[in-house]
BALOBA-1460 file (C-alpha; in Angstrom, 3 decimals):
// residues 289
<rec num="1" residu="x" x="58.272" y="46.579" z="-100.014"/>
<rec num="2" residu="x" x="59.574" y="46.905" z="-96.454"/>
<rec num="3" residu="x" x="63.144" y="46.677" z="-97.730"/>
<rec num="4" residu="x" x="62.511" y="49.483" z="-100.186"/>
<rec num="5" residu="x" x="60.999" y="51.655" z="-97.439"/>
<rec num="6" residu="x" x="63.976" y="51.037" z="-95.154"/>
<rec num="7" residu="x" x="66.375" y="51.907" z="-97.964"/>
<rec num="8" residu="x" x="64.471" y="55.120" z="-98.678"/>
<rec num="9" residu="x" x="64.572" y="56.050" z="-94.999"/>
<rec num="10" residu="x" x="68.323" y="55.448" z="-94.914"/>
<rec num="11" residu="x" x="68.730" y="57.653" z="-97.978"/>
<rec num="12" residu="x" x="66.363" y="60.484" z="-97.006"/>
<rec num="13" residu="x" x="65.199" y="61.065" z="-93.462"/>
<rec num="14" residu="x" x="64.909" y="63.201" z="-90.342"/>
<rec num="15" residu="x" x="67.291" y="62.152" z="-87.568"/>
<rec num="16" residu="x" x="67.875" y="63.521" z="-84.076"/>
<rec num="17" residu="x" x="70.403" y="62.115" z="-81.641"/>
<rec num="18" residu="x" x="71.587" y="63.071" z="-78.157"/>
<rec num="19" residu="x" x="74.998" y="62.148" z="-76.770"/>
<rec num="20" residu="x" x="77.373" y="63.117" z="-73.962"/>
<rec num="21" residu="x" x="80.194" y="65.523" z="-74.773"/>
<rec num="22" residu="x" x="82.065" y="68.221" z="-72.835"/>
<rec num="23" residu="x" x="80.267" y="67.389" z="-69.555"/>
<rec num="24" residu="x" x="76.907" y="68.228" z="-71.095"/>
<rec num="25" residu="x" x="74.311" y="66.839" z="-73.491"/>
<rec num="26" residu="x" x="74.842" y="67.496" z="-77.173"/>
<rec num="27" residu="x" x="72.091" y="67.190" z="-79.756"/>
<rec num="28" residu="x" x="72.589" y="66.772" z="-83.490"/>
<rec num="29" residu="x" x="69.695" y="66.983" z="-85.923"/>
<rec num="30" residu="x" x="69.590" y="66.589" z="-89.694"/>
<rec num="31" residu="x" x="66.915" y="66.406" z="-92.355"/>
<rec num="32" residu="x" x="67.487" y="65.305" z="-95.929"/>
<rec num="33" residu="x" x="69.794" y="63.005" z="-97.848"/>
<rec num="34" residu="x" x="71.647" y="60.486" z="-95.636"/>
<rec num="35" residu="x" x="70.570" y="62.340" z="-92.505"/>
<rec num="36" residu="x" x="71.225" y="59.396" z="-90.192"/>
<rec num="37" residu="x" x="74.792" y="58.891" z="-91.446"/>
<rec num="38" residu="x" x="75.457" y="62.632" z="-91.150"/>
<rec num="39" residu="x" x="74.254" y="62.771" z="-87.540"/>
<rec num="40" residu="x" x="76.424" y="59.767" z="-86.685"/>
<rec num="41" residu="x" x="79.438" y="61.484" z="-88.277"/>
<rec num="42" residu="x" x="78.704" y="64.706" z="-86.342"/>
<rec num="43" residu="x" x="78.563" y="62.774" z="-83.060"/>
<rec num="44" residu="x" x="81.796" y="60.927" z="-83.817"/>
<rec num="45" residu="x" x="83.516" y="64.200" z="-84.740"/>
<rec num="46" residu="x" x="82.390" y="65.910" z="-81.523"/>
<rec num="47" residu="x" x="83.492" y="63.050" z="-79.293"/>
<rec num="48" residu="x" x="86.827" y="62.688" z="-81.097"/>
<rec num="49" residu="x" x="87.537" y="66.383" z="-80.618"/>
<rec num="50" residu="x" x="86.585" y="66.167" z="-76.951"/>
<rec num="51" residu="x" x="89.278" y="63.525" z="-76.396"/>
<rec num="52" residu="x" x="91.853" y="65.920" z="-77.859"/>
<rec num="53" residu="x" x="90.658" y="69.103" z="-76.120"/>
<rec num="54" residu="x" x="89.650" y="67.921" z="-72.635"/>
<rec num="55" residu="x" x="92.129" y="69.481" z="-70.218"/>
<rec num="56" residu="x" x="90.987" y="67.077" z="-67.473"/>
<rec num="57" residu="x" x="91.983" y="64.013" z="-69.542"/>
<rec num="58" residu="x" x="95.710" y="63.465" z="-69.043"/>
<rec num="59" residu="x" x="95.998" y="61.786" z="-72.473"/>
<rec num="60" residu="x" x="94.518" y="64.740" z="-74.408"/>
<rec num="61" residu="x" x="96.500" y="67.089" z="-76.626"/>
<rec num="62" residu="x" x="95.659" y="70.020" z="-74.336"/>
<rec num="63" residu="x" x="96.945" y="68.133" z="-71.286"/>
<rec num="64" residu="x" x="100.078" y="67.237" z="-73.231"/>
<rec num="65" residu="x" x="100.570" y="70.939" z="-74.045"/>
<rec num="66" residu="x" x="100.014" y="72.039" z="-70.451"/>
<rec num="67" residu="x" x="102.301" y="69.334" z="-69.085"/>
<rec num="68" residu="x" x="105.165" y="69.559" z="-71.572"/>
<rec num="69" residu="x" x="104.861" y="73.113" z="-72.878"/>
<rec num="70" residu="x" x="104.511" y="72.065" z="-76.521"/>
<rec num="71" residu="x" x="102.216" y="70.076" z="-78.804"/>
<rec num="72" residu="x" x="101.614" y="69.586" z="-82.515"/>
<rec num="73" residu="x" x="97.862" y="69.544" z="-83.113"/>
<rec num="74" residu="x" x="95.912" y="71.497" z="-85.706"/>
<rec num="75" residu="x" x="92.780" y="71.835" z="-83.607"/>
<rec num="76" residu="x" x="94.655" y="73.118" z="-80.556"/>
<rec num="77" residu="x" x="96.627" y="75.555" z="-82.728"/>
<rec num="78" residu="x" x="93.461" y="77.006" z="-84.295"/>
<rec num="79" residu="x" x="91.827" y="77.452" z="-80.902"/>
<rec num="80" residu="x" x="94.939" y="79.041" z="-79.381"/>
<rec num="81" residu="x" x="95.231" y="81.539" z="-82.248"/>
<rec num="82" residu="x" x="91.618" y="82.549" z="-81.801"/>
<rec num="83" residu="x" x="92.104" y="82.800" z="-78.040"/>
<rec num="84" residu="x" x="95.056" y="85.145" z="-78.486"/>
<rec num="85" residu="x" x="92.959" y="87.241" z="-80.876"/>
<rec num="86" residu="x" x="90.207" y="87.604" z="-78.278"/>
<rec num="87" residu="x" x="92.752" y="88.314" z="-75.556"/>
<rec num="88" residu="x" x="93.913" y="91.313" z="-77.574"/>
<rec num="89" residu="x" x="90.445" y="92.483" z="-78.591"/>
<rec num="90" residu="x" x="89.037" y="92.299" z="-75.028"/>
<rec num="91" residu="x" x="92.161" y="93.801" z="-73.415"/>
<rec num="92" residu="x" x="92.820" y="90.615" z="-71.466"/>
<rec num="93" residu="x" x="89.334" y="89.921" z="-70.125"/>
<rec num="94" residu="x" x="89.170" y="86.798" z="-72.282"/>
<rec num="95" residu="x" x="92.416" y="85.188" z="-71.136"/>
<rec num="96" residu="x" x="93.592" y="81.727" z="-72.230"/>
<rec num="97" residu="x" x="96.692" y="81.926" z="-69.965"/>
<rec num="98" residu="x" x="94.740" y="80.810" z="-66.885"/>
<rec num="99" residu="x" x="94.954" y="77.024" z="-67.047"/>
<rec num="100" residu="x" x="96.009" y="76.684" z="-63.415"/>
<rec num="101" residu="x" x="93.224" y="78.936" z="-62.165"/>
<rec num="102" residu="x" x="90.696" y="77.127" z="-64.357"/>
<rec num="103" residu="x" x="91.769" y="73.717" z="-63.025"/>
<rec num="104" residu="x" x="91.561" y="74.950" z="-59.427"/>
<rec num="105" residu="x" x="88.159" y="76.517" z="-60.062"/>
<rec num="106" residu="x" x="86.667" y="73.390" z="-61.667"/>
<rec num="107" residu="x" x="88.081" y="71.248" z="-58.859"/>
<rec num="108" residu="x" x="86.392" y="73.540" z="-56.325"/>
<rec num="109" residu="x" x="83.075" y="73.510" z="-58.190"/>
<rec num="110" residu="x" x="83.106" y="69.699" z="-58.316"/>
<rec num="111" residu="x" x="83.547" y="69.625" z="-54.536"/>
<rec num="112" residu="x" x="87.005" y="68.053" z="-54.701"/>
<rec num="113" residu="x" x="88.618" y="71.101" z="-53.087"/>
<rec num="114" residu="x" x="87.498" y="73.548" z="-50.430"/>
<rec num="115" residu="x" x="89.421" y="76.507" z="-51.852"/>
<rec num="116" residu="x" x="88.722" y="78.409" z="-55.085"/>
<rec num="117" residu="x" x="91.709" y="79.873" z="-56.970"/>
<rec num="118" residu="x" x="93.401" y="82.829" z="-55.299"/>
<rec num="119" residu="x" x="95.770" y="83.953" z="-58.044"/>
<rec num="120" residu="x" x="96.151" y="84.335" z="-61.787"/>
<rec num="121" residu="x" x="99.076" y="83.732" z="-64.142"/>
<rec num="122" residu="x" x="100.810" y="85.487" z="-66.983"/>
<rec num="123" residu="x" x="102.869" y="83.834" z="-69.668"/>
<rec num="124" residu="x" x="103.845" y="83.551" z="-73.304"/>
<rec num="125" residu="x" x="102.103" y="81.418" z="-75.928"/>
<rec num="126" residu="x" x="103.228" y="80.998" z="-79.537"/>
<rec num="127" residu="x" x="101.904" y="79.154" z="-82.576"/>
<rec num="128" residu="x" x="103.591" y="78.183" z="-85.831"/>
<rec num="129" residu="x" x="101.426" y="76.142" z="-88.142"/>
<rec num="130" residu="x" x="100.112" y="73.248" z="-86.042"/>
<rec num="131" residu="x" x="102.883" y="73.697" z="-83.430"/>
<rec num="132" residu="x" x="101.984" y="75.403" z="-80.116"/>
<rec num="133" residu="x" x="104.449" y="76.304" z="-77.371"/>
<rec num="134" residu="x" x="103.685" y="77.832" z="-73.986"/>
<rec num="135" residu="x" x="105.373" y="78.557" z="-70.678"/>
<rec num="136" residu="x" x="102.077" y="78.655" z="-68.791"/>
<rec num="137" residu="x" x="99.139" y="76.253" z="-68.550"/>
<rec num="138" residu="x" x="96.282" y="77.240" z="-70.856"/>
<rec num="139" residu="x" x="92.520" y="77.447" z="-70.384"/>
<rec num="140" residu="x" x="90.841" y="76.787" z="-73.736"/>
<rec num="141" residu="x" x="87.411" y="75.904" z="-72.301"/>
<rec num="142" residu="x" x="85.893" y="79.243" z="-73.307"/>
<rec num="143" residu="x" x="86.468" y="78.238" z="-76.947"/>
<rec num="144" residu="x" x="86.578" y="74.451" z="-77.095"/>
<rec num="145" residu="x" x="82.854" y="73.718" z="-76.917"/>
<rec num="146" residu="x" x="82.048" y="76.327" z="-79.550"/>
<rec num="147" residu="x" x="84.826" y="74.931" z="-81.742"/>
<rec num="148" residu="x" x="83.448" y="71.406" z="-81.376"/>
<rec num="149" residu="x" x="79.961" y="72.596" z="-82.331"/>
<rec num="150" residu="x" x="81.410" y="74.334" z="-85.408"/>
<rec num="151" residu="x" x="83.355" y="71.284" z="-86.580"/>
<rec num="152" residu="x" x="80.473" y="68.869" z="-85.963"/>
<rec num="153" residu="x" x="78.158" y="71.208" z="-87.867"/>
<rec num="154" residu="x" x="80.497" y="71.193" z="-90.857"/>
<rec num="155" residu="x" x="80.288" y="67.403" z="-90.968"/>
<rec num="156" residu="x" x="76.506" y="67.581" z="-90.681"/>
<rec num="157" residu="x" x="76.104" y="69.883" z="-93.674"/>
<rec num="158" residu="x" x="75.771" y="68.535" z="-97.215"/>
<rec num="159" residu="x" x="73.940" y="68.700" z="-100.522"/>
<rec num="160" residu="x" x="70.221" y="68.130" z="-99.983"/>
<rec num="161" residu="x" x="70.562" y="68.156" z="-96.209"/>
<rec num="162" residu="x" x="70.183" y="70.693" z="-93.417"/>
<rec num="163" residu="x" x="70.605" y="70.502" z="-89.679"/>
<rec num="164" residu="x" x="72.294" y="71.888" z="-86.588"/>
<rec num="165" residu="x" x="74.306" y="70.921" z="-83.534"/>
<rec num="166" residu="x" x="73.602" y="72.121" z="-79.992"/>
<rec num="167" residu="x" x="75.701" y="71.563" z="-76.901"/>
<rec num="168" residu="x" x="75.076" y="73.007" z="-73.457"/>
<rec num="169" residu="x" x="73.874" y="76.433" z="-74.613"/>
<rec num="170" residu="x" x="76.159" y="76.642" z="-77.669"/>
<rec num="171" residu="x" x="74.477" y="76.166" z="-81.023"/>
<rec num="172" residu="x" x="75.192" y="76.346" z="-84.711"/>
<rec num="173" residu="x" x="72.565" y="78.325" z="-86.660"/>
<rec num="174" residu="x" x="69.291" y="76.583" z="-85.753"/>
<rec num="175" residu="x" x="66.925" y="75.362" z="-88.448"/>
<rec num="176" residu="x" x="63.898" y="76.609" z="-86.503"/>
<rec num="177" residu="x" x="62.898" y="78.621" z="-83.425"/>
<rec num="178" residu="x" x="64.857" y="77.921" z="-80.218"/>
<rec num="179" residu="x" x="64.200" y="79.009" z="-76.645"/>
<rec num="180" residu="x" x="66.641" y="80.833" z="-74.373"/>
<rec num="181" residu="x" x="66.602" y="79.004" z="-71.049"/>
<rec num="182" residu="x" x="65.593" y="80.948" z="-67.959"/>
<rec num="183" residu="x" x="68.292" y="81.275" z="-65.269"/>
<rec num="184" residu="x" x="65.602" y="81.302" z="-62.570"/>
<rec num="185" residu="x" x="64.742" y="77.604" z="-62.652"/>
<rec num="186" residu="x" x="61.332" y="77.950" z="-64.292"/>
<rec num="187" residu="x" x="60.090" y="76.599" z="-67.616"/>
<rec num="188" residu="x" x="59.321" y="79.990" z="-69.169"/>
<rec num="189" residu="x" x="61.932" y="80.860" z="-71.810"/>
<rec num="190" residu="x" x="63.467" y="84.325" z="-71.754"/>
<rec num="191" residu="x" x="63.056" y="84.737" z="-75.515"/>
<rec num="192" residu="x" x="62.377" y="82.586" z="-78.570"/>
<rec num="193" residu="x" x="65.152" y="83.035" z="-81.129"/>
<rec num="194" residu="x" x="64.632" y="82.808" z="-84.886"/>
<rec num="195" residu="x" x="68.100" y="83.370" z="-86.311"/>
<rec num="196" residu="x" x="70.631" y="82.146" z="-88.841"/>
<rec num="197" residu="x" x="73.529" y="83.250" z="-86.591"/>
<rec num="198" residu="x" x="75.387" y="81.140" z="-84.037"/>
<rec num="199" residu="x" x="74.155" y="81.144" z="-80.425"/>
<rec num="200" residu="x" x="75.824" y="80.813" z="-77.008"/>
<rec num="201" residu="x" x="74.541" y="81.369" z="-73.483"/>
<rec num="202" residu="x" x="76.647" y="81.794" z="-70.355"/>
<rec num="203" residu="x" x="76.005" y="82.564" z="-66.718"/>
<rec num="204" residu="x" x="76.671" y="81.449" z="-63.191"/>
<rec num="205" residu="x" x="73.350" y="79.685" z="-62.718"/>
<rec num="206" residu="x" x="74.507" y="76.449" z="-64.392"/>
<rec num="207" residu="x" x="77.621" y="75.634" z="-62.370"/>
<rec num="208" residu="x" x="78.094" y="77.223" z="-58.967"/>
<rec num="209" residu="x" x="79.096" y="76.404" z="-55.404"/>
<rec num="210" residu="x" x="78.889" y="78.646" z="-52.359"/>
<rec num="211" residu="x" x="78.199" y="81.655" z="-54.566"/>
<rec num="212" residu="x" x="81.174" y="80.943" z="-56.868"/>
<rec num="213" residu="x" x="80.701" y="79.897" z="-60.498"/>
<rec num="214" residu="x" x="82.918" y="79.066" z="-63.481"/>
<rec num="215" residu="x" x="83.320" y="82.656" z="-64.766"/>
<rec num="216" residu="x" x="86.428" y="84.667" z="-63.881"/>
<rec num="217" residu="x" x="88.144" y="87.916" z="-64.900"/>
<rec num="218" residu="x" x="91.912" y="87.833" z="-64.492"/>
<rec num="219" residu="x" x="92.253" y="91.588" z="-65.161"/>
<rec num="220" residu="x" x="90.402" y="92.300" z="-61.911"/>
<rec num="221" residu="x" x="91.330" y="88.960" z="-60.263"/>
<rec num="222" residu="x" x="87.648" y="88.336" z="-59.576"/>
<rec num="223" residu="x" x="85.506" y="85.197" z="-59.684"/>
<rec num="224" residu="x" x="81.879" y="84.873" z="-60.693"/>
<rec num="225" residu="x" x="79.506" y="86.021" z="-63.386"/>
<rec num="226" residu="x" x="78.322" y="89.622" z="-63.060"/>
<rec num="227" residu="x" x="74.893" y="88.747" z="-64.492"/>
<rec num="228" residu="x" x="72.243" y="86.057" z="-64.222"/>
<rec num="229" residu="x" x="72.554" y="85.175" z="-67.894"/>
<rec num="230" residu="x" x="74.184" y="86.337" z="-71.123"/>
<rec num="231" residu="x" x="73.035" y="85.173" z="-74.562"/>
<rec num="232" residu="x" x="75.035" y="86.065" z="-77.659"/>
<rec num="233" residu="x" x="74.235" y="85.622" z="-81.349"/>
<rec num="234" residu="x" x="77.334" y="85.858" z="-83.548"/>
<rec num="235" residu="x" x="77.613" y="85.988" z="-87.313"/>
<rec num="236" residu="x" x="81.165" y="84.575" z="-87.472"/>
<rec num="237" residu="x" x="80.829" y="81.140" z="-85.810"/>
<rec num="238" residu="x" x="79.899" y="79.379" z="-82.586"/>
<rec num="239" residu="x" x="83.432" y="79.727" z="-81.231"/>
<rec num="240" residu="x" x="83.018" y="83.519" z="-81.312"/>
<rec num="241" residu="x" x="79.590" y="83.311" z="-79.676"/>
<rec num="242" residu="x" x="81.050" y="81.048" z="-76.968"/>
<rec num="243" residu="x" x="83.995" y="83.360" z="-76.248"/>
<rec num="244" residu="x" x="81.939" y="86.548" z="-76.175"/>
<rec num="245" residu="x" x="79.204" y="85.119" z="-73.950"/>
<rec num="246" residu="x" x="81.917" y="84.209" z="-71.438"/>
<rec num="247" residu="x" x="83.575" y="87.625" z="-71.767"/>
<rec num="248" residu="x" x="80.367" y="89.607" z="-71.295"/>
<rec num="249" residu="x" x="79.453" y="87.486" z="-68.269"/>
<rec num="250" residu="x" x="82.741" y="88.503" z="-66.607"/>
<rec num="251" residu="x" x="82.314" y="92.258" z="-67.171"/>
<rec num="252" residu="x" x="80.307" y="94.844" z="-65.203"/>
<rec num="253" residu="x" x="77.071" y="95.780" z="-66.933"/>
<rec num="254" residu="x" x="78.169" y="99.070" z="-68.503"/>
<rec num="255" residu="x" x="81.390" y="97.561" z="-69.852"/>
<rec num="256" residu="x" x="79.600" y="94.472" z="-71.138"/>
<rec num="257" residu="x" x="77.014" y="96.576" z="-72.978"/>
<rec num="258" residu="x" x="79.725" y="98.782" z="-74.485"/>
<rec num="259" residu="x" x="81.765" y="95.824" z="-75.740"/>
<rec num="260" residu="x" x="78.707" y="94.073" z="-77.185"/>
<rec num="261" residu="x" x="77.595" y="97.250" z="-78.958"/>
<rec num="262" residu="x" x="81.008" y="97.868" z="-80.515"/>
<rec num="263" residu="x" x="81.648" y="94.275" z="-81.644"/>
<rec num="264" residu="x" x="80.775" y="93.855" z="-85.324"/>
<rec num="265" residu="x" x="78.586" y="90.842" z="-86.104"/>
<rec num="266" residu="x" x="77.391" y="90.425" z="-82.516"/>
<rec num="267" residu="x" x="74.121" y="90.989" z="-80.692"/>
<rec num="268" residu="x" x="73.525" y="90.215" z="-77.036"/>
<rec num="269" residu="x" x="70.911" y="89.841" z="-74.307"/>
<rec num="270" residu="x" x="72.205" y="90.454" z="-70.769"/>
<rec num="271" residu="x" x="69.993" y="89.659" z="-67.768"/>
<rec num="272" residu="x" x="71.189" y="91.739" z="-64.827"/>
<rec num="273" residu="x" x="69.285" y="91.944" z="-61.543"/>
<rec num="274" residu="x" x="66.177" y="90.714" z="-63.356"/>
<rec num="275" residu="x" x="66.338" y="93.448" z="-66.022"/>
<rec num="276" residu="x" x="66.725" y="92.626" z="-69.745"/>
<rec num="277" residu="x" x="69.438" y="94.607" z="-71.532"/>
<rec num="278" residu="x" x="69.784" y="94.085" z="-75.286"/>
<rec num="279" residu="x" x="71.957" y="95.491" z="-78.029"/>
<rec num="280" residu="x" x="70.171" y="97.599" z="-80.625"/>
<rec num="281" residu="x" x="69.462" y="94.825" z="-83.135"/>
<rec num="282" residu="x" x="69.175" y="91.793" z="-80.865"/>
<rec num="283" residu="x" x="65.408" y="91.675" z="-81.373"/>
<rec num="284" residu="x" x="65.889" y="91.141" z="-85.106"/>
<rec num="285" residu="x" x="66.923" y="87.614" z="-84.057"/>
<rec num="286" residu="x" x="63.831" y="87.121" z="-81.859"/>
<rec num="287" residu="x" x="60.599" y="85.570" z="-83.067"/>
<rec num="288" residu="x" x="57.737" y="88.109" z="-83.364"/>
<rec num="289" residu="x" x="59.812" y="90.768" z="-81.575"/>
């Protein structure tokens, strides 16, 4: 009898698992047929992708690209193509050409350097199939975590099974209500989302040192988020939500609101000086709004 129960649980269950990935805690959850195996596969996929995309790991594909100027890797190529798309659509505010500045900024935030970056680069990046070439170091961090969430979520999905993947504020469409974390250090959520779109949150409150955080805008050569918090829900995928949350965080309020309003398949909540600013239909993704 116990063996039959264990077999049934292996076949149909409800599994949640937390694991480290991308310097944050990821969570994968699945309910249904072979839920435990699916969550394990999602974790393995996320951690495998991290080893390829981590610019601070000298053995990764991204490090190989930044060091040698070329790499053949399908994941890197897909991310670079999307990064170039967003570079064009945001008029350079979302800029993957800033690998040097990003490395200097992360080193400063970790306390390993006393000086934040003082300059920004320009360069040329090209893709052909899975082949990427560049004459400048790249910063793919504004896309990589969202991409990892997307790929892990694909592995999690299956016939008779549903679930989601969440990692450090980036989330595939949740299977139930989720809270938007407050940037003020309290336990009261900003909003409770009920959405079938992808979610990402960005802001300077998570990683900062001496008033400097991980957000930058190379078009104005400025460092730091302009807002306490930005939450984006995106129809396309988590990679888009990730990129646009970062972009809006780097823009002044009026420009951020204009971009969010004009972007098809995007709704946003911007917290600026304690005031909530939302796009017209953001509250359609909020529980009991």
